[in-house]
C-alpha positions, 0 to 999 in steps of 0.5 A: 500499500502506498506510503505506509510506513515501515512498521506502521501499526495504524495502517493509514498511509503517510506522507512520503517526506522525510521525517513527516508522519501526517496523513496523505492527502495527495498521490504523486505520480512520477517515473524516471523515463531513464529506467522506466517505461512509459506504463511504469508509474512510481506513487508517493504519498504526500500531505497538505504541506510537502505536496509541492516541495516533493513535486518540484523536487521530482519535476526539477529531475525532468521526471514526468510528474502528475499530482491527484487527490489521494486515492484517486490514482486513476487521475494520475496521467503522466 
């Protein structure tokens, strides 16, 4: 399941930002075109506070990136 912290007993999806334990509100879909085919999309979870930071970090590396409300991964189009 996306965004679950290792050993997280609650089963609640957490933000993928380092050290953040907030609940996920967004899914960030991305891929590294140098190593992933177009049908391979990786997903990170993000809270409201870290959504833009995580998206911008991936985009700065020229990775295709899409953001959708958490749970609506079908809306991710790269």
